[in-house]
N, C-alpha and C positions, 0 to 999 in steps of 0.2 A: 635278340635285338642286334641288328647289323651295326658294326662300328667300322669306320674307315681308318686304316693305318697305312700311310703311304699310298701305293697303288691298289692295295687289295682291300676288300671289305670283309670283315670278320663277323660271322654269326656266332656269338659267344655260346650259344646252345650246342654248337658242334665241337666244343673244346672241353677238356677235363683239366682240373688242377693237378699239381704234382701228386697230392695224396690220393685223389680219385684214380689217376692213371696208374700209380703204383699198386693200388688195390686191385684194379681190373687185370693187371698183368701178373699179379702175385709176386711182386718184387718190392724191394725197399725204395724209399725216396732217393737214397744215395745211389742205388743202382741206376735209376733213371738219369740222375745228373751225370753219372759216369758214361752212360750211353749217349748223352748229349755231347759230351767232350769227344767221344769216339766217332761221332757222326752217324750213329744208328738211328737217332731221333732228331727231329728239328723242332725245338720248342719255339713257341710264339710268345709274345709278351702281351699281357693284358694292357689295353690302351690307357687305363686309368691308374692302376697300381703297379704295373711293371712286373707282376708275378708271371712265372712260366705257365704256359698253357700248352696242351697237347691235342692235336687234332684227332678226333675219334677214329677216322679212317686210317691215319698213320699207325695208331696203336693196334688196330685190327690187322693191318698188314704185318706189323712186327710180331704180333702174337701168332699169326699163321706161320711165319718163318721159324719161330721158336718150336712150335708144335711139329712142323715138318722135320726140323733138325733132330728132334727127340725120337722121331720115327715110328 
């Protein structure tokens, strides 16, 4: 369901919650929040409840970087 926030339209199916994103990456929710603060991830906010959401494509990019770094 596309939702408009400012200039962009969000398709909420393209996003994961903090818990879902943490599970997919194999890290804790706190780690995700720390990565937000460090600028490694850009959280979006749910237009209704304000919760953090993570774009699936960004998570896949970050996961690729993590795997590559582990070598």
